[in-house]
N, C-alpha and C positions, 0 to 999 in steps of 0.2 A: 655416512660415517658407519665403519663398521663396529658398532658397539655390540654388546652382548645381545640385546633384544633383537637386533636385526639378525645376528649369526643365528640366533636360535629360531627365527622364522624361516630362515633358510636351510634349517637342519644341519648346519655346519659343525655346531658344538655338541658335545654328547649331552644324552638326557640327564644324567645325573651332575653335569657341570653347574658349577655355582654361578648365577646370572646376576648376582648382587654388582653394585657399582664399585669399582676396584678402589676408588679414592674414599669413599665413607662406608661401605658395605652396608647401607641403610636400606635400598631397595633396587630394583631391577635396574640395570644400567641402560640408559637411552641417551641419545645425544643431548635432549633437551635437558634432563636431569644432570649430566655429568658436566654440561657447560654453564647451566642456568640456576638449577634447582638445588644442588648438593651443598653441605656445609661447606666444602673445599671451595668450591667456586665463588660462593658468597664471601668467604674471607678474602679471597683474590681481589673480587670487585671492590669490597671495602677498603682494602689495603691500597689499592690503586686510586681511589677518590681520596684517601688521606694524602697520598703522595702528591696529588694536585692541590692540597688545601681544601677540599670541598667535603661537604656532608651532603647524601641523597639519600632517599628513600629508593631501594633496589628493587624493581620487579623482577619475577622470575621469568616472564615470559621473553623470549628470544627478540622477537619483534619490538615489543615496548622497552625493553633493554636498549635495543639498537638507536631508537627514536627519541628516546629520552632526552637526548641532547639538542634536539631540533630547534626547540623553544628558546635553549639558552645561547645558541651559536648564531652570530651574526653574518660573518665573512665566509666567503667560500673557502679560503684557506685555512682559516680556524675550523671549519667544520670537516675538511679533509683529515686534518691532524687528529681530532676528536675521534674519527671514525677509524683511523689508522691504529691508534692507540686501543680502541675497542676490539679490532680485529685481533691485534698482536695479543691481547690478553686471552681471547679464545683459543689462538692458535698454540700459547704458551701451555694452557691447561690440556689442551689436547696431546701436545708433545709429552709432555709430563706423565700423563696416564698412559701412553704408548712406553715410555721409558721404563715406568713401574712394572707395566705387564709383560714386557718382551725382554727387559733387561734386568729384572729383578733390584729396581733402584728403589731406596727409600722414599716414601710418600713425604715431601717437603716444600710447604709453601714458599719458603724463602729462595728455592730454587727456581720457582715459576715466575716469582717477584724480580728475581735476579735478570731473568730472560726477557721480561716484558718491556722494561724501560730502554735498554740498549735497542731491543728489537723494535720497538716503536719509533725510536729514534732513526733507526737506519731505513725502515720503510719510509718515514717521511721525507728522509734526504733523497730517496728515489722517486717517490710518488708526489710529493708536494713542491709545486714550482716556487722557486725562491726562499726554499727552508733552508735558513743558513745558521740555526742553532748549533752551538758546539755540544759535544757529549756532556760536557762538563756543566755547562749552562742547563742544558736539558735536565740532567738529573739533580741538580743543586734546588731549582726553582721553576718548575714546568709551568705553574700557573701564571706567574708574572710573565714569561715568555709568551705565553698562549694568550694572555690578554692584551699584549702589544700587537697580535696580528688582526684582533677584529677592527 
């Protein structure tokens, strides 16, 4: 990922450039910080779990966060769906960061959340065999639908 810490290491950004995270401005932007440690990413992940009707302790480690669901997922199809939703959240944060950086769009968690849910649904339609939830059913009550897959 071309975050500011990587660009600075390659001497691509000017010496006087602000290297802080564009979403929180609290510390140097790295991919790990941007997607897992920042307040913005934490809010997105928390909101996503609320959408599922689930409360969890969220690790800041990418690997731990990704594998957090392994113990709670029984079937292969359900596992694929959870991981697709995880990937769509990471992708949504990255796209929003780039939109803010390159298109001067405002930082808005609502925009990210509005792209994660239909994005995850469309990825599931492509990558998960026999995924037949309607977008309406997916948005209204994803937890109930996910529990039927196990």
